[in-house]
N, C-alpha and C positions, 0 to 999 in steps of 0.2 A: 268655188268661191261665189258668193251671192253677188250677182251683177249690180244689185242696187247699191252695194258698198264700193263699187269700182268707180274711181274718178275718171280713169282713162282705160279704154279697152281697144286694142288694135288686133285685127284679125286678118291673116293672110296678106299682109301689106307687101306689095312688090312695086319697086320703082326702077325703071330702066332709062338710061341715056343712050340713044342710038342703038337700041336693042341689047345693050350690055347692062345686066342687072347691077344696080347699085345697092338695092335692098331686095332680099329674096324671101318671100313667104314668112314675114315676121309676125309673130303673135306676141302680145304683151298685155298683161293685166296689172293695173296699178291701183291699189286701194287708196281710199281717201286718207289724207293726213300723213303722208310720208314724204320724205325728201329723197328723191331717186337720182343717182348719178348715172349718166349714160357714158360709158367708156368703151374705147376700142382704138385700134391703130388708125393712122391717117388713111383716108379712103374707105373707112369702114361703113360710111353711110349715116353718121350721127346727125349732122346738120340736115341732111336730106330727109331723115326720118322726122325731125321736128317740122320741117316745111311741109311734108306730106300730111302729117297730122293736122296742121293748121290750114290746109287747103291752098298753100302757096305753090305746091307742085301737084300735078295730076298723077296719081298712081296708075300703074298698069293693071293692078288688081288689089282687092282688099277693101276693108272699110274701117272706120274709126267711130267710136262712141265716147261721148263725154257724159258721165252720169246716166248712161243707158240710152242716150238719144244721139242722133247724128250731130256731128260738130256744127253744121250749119245752123241748127236750131239752138245751139248752146254757146254761140260766140260770146255772149255777154258774160259768161262765167270764166272766160279764158283771158289770161294776160301773157304777153310775149316780150321777152328781152332778147333782141337779135345780137349778133356779134357787133362789137364796136366798129370793126373794120368795114362793115357794110353800109356805113352811114356817112353822108357828106357833112363833116363837122365845120366846113367853111360857110355853110348856109347861114345867112344873117338873121339869127333869131336868138332870143334870150333863154336862159335856163328855165325860167318860170313858164315861158310859152311852150317849151318842149314838154314839160311835165303836164301842162293843161291839155296837151294833145291826147293824153291818155283818156280823157273824158269824152272825146268826140263820138265814141260808140254810143254813149248815153245821150249826148246833146244833139247828135245829128250835125251835119256840116253847116247848116244855115243859122242855127242859134248861137249867138256869141256867148262865151263864158261870162258868168256873172260873179258877184262878190263871193257867193258861197263856193263857187268853183275855184276862185283864187285862194280862198282860205284853205280849202282842201289840198290844193297844190302846195301851198306853203307848209302845211302840216306834213305832207309826204316828204318834202325836202328836209324838214326838221328831223324826220326819222332816219334819214341817211346822212345827216351831218352837213347838208348843203344849203341851209336856209340863208346863210350870209352871201350866197352866190346867185340868188334868185334873178337879179337884174344883169348878170354878166353874160356877155356873148358866148355862145358855146365854143367858138373857135379859140377862146382864151383858156379853156379848161385843160387840165392834165388828163392823162388816160384814166386814172382812178376817179377823178371828178366826173368825167364823161360817163363812166359806168354807174356811178352813184345817181347821176341824173336819169339814166335809163331805168334804174330800179325804182326811183321815185315816180316816174311816169307809169310803170307797171302797177305800183301801189295805188295810183289814182284810179285805175280800172277796178279796184276792189274785187278782184277775180277770186274764184274758188280753186282754179288750177293755173299754175304759172309754168310756162315753158321758157327756159333760159339757155342761150347758146354761148358757152364759154364765159360765164359771168366773172370768173376770176382771172381771165387772160389779161396780162400786162398791167395789173394793178399793184399798188404798194401794199406792204404788210398791214398797215392800218386799215386800208379800204377792205382788204381781204377779211380781216376780223369783223369789220362792220357788216359785210355781206353775210358772213356766217351767222352773226347774231340776228340779222334780219330774217334769214331763212328759218332759223329755229323759232323765231317769233311767229312767222307765218304758220309753221307746223303746229305750234301751240294753239293757234286759232282754228285748227282743223283744215287748213289749206293744204294743197298738194303741189309739190314742185318737182319738175323733171328738168335736170340741168345737164347739158353736155359738159364733160369735165375731163381734163387731161392729166392731172397730177394724181397718180395712183396712190401715192403715200398718204394723201389726205382724205381719201375716200372713206375709210372707217371712222375718221374723226368728224367729218362734215355731214355725212349722209347715213341714212339707216337702210335704204334700199339701193340696189344697183342693177343696171342692165349691161351685160357684156355683149358687145355687138361687133361682128365683122361680116358685113353683108347679110349674114343670117344672125338670128338670135342665138348666142352661145349659151347664155344662162341669165335668169333674172329672178330677183327675190330679195329677202333680207340680206344685208351685207354679211352678217356672221354665218350665213348658210352658203352663199354662192360666190363670195369674193375669195376664192381659193386659188392656190398656185396652179392646180390642174386646169381650172376654167380660164385663168389668165393666160396660160400657155396656149390653150385652144384658141383664144381670142387673138393673141399676138403672134401666132404662128411659130411658137417655140423660141422667140427672141426673149431671153429671160434675164438679161442684165439687170433690169429694174427690179426683178423679183428679189435678188440678193440684197439690193439696197433696201427694199421694203422690209425684208426680214431683219436686216441690221437695225433699221429704224424701230421696229417693234420690240427688239430685244434690248435696245438702249435704255 
């Protein structure tokens, strides 16, 4: 594959906690303009992989490229939506302020956001159906509203590659559908999304590429090629109860 077309390239990535490998020698090529689900059992290293790619963890080995250059040189092209549970939602700030934080990479920490930044933030909130909540304190939001706020903040970054950690976790059906629509809109714009995802039944509906991970890379590529029962059994260690449900779901 031509590396110029790769949005993300991971080579020999190994991460260890107290000498125990959490990720082992992972290689991954992600072309531009795909929605990729990262799936695997608990403890497979999914969140660890995102954090290692983003420089939030120091790998024991390996390197990462974004559009052919080291991540450190390409930060401005990358957006990140962390898990909701990793955030202090009692912090006294408004929805609009949280979204405008997405622009600090461009503003720098010393320049205050101006009218144009506020307008862009309100536009991002409009896209995720949260414009009416701009002045609300984040502590007053539901789980789905919190996730939409995070997505709006990522949109403010106007990135080329988005990393999302469990974007559908704990949200209502309406928010889930809004997130799916947003992901497909990003793909239509040529953006690339890598999302940690846990609901195997929705992978073929929501994503076109998938990485099956269990400390090592089991398989990655287009969903219709690698999202197979054999690869799923390899990733999940033969625990196949969900496979029957998935097959029932597909034949329904």
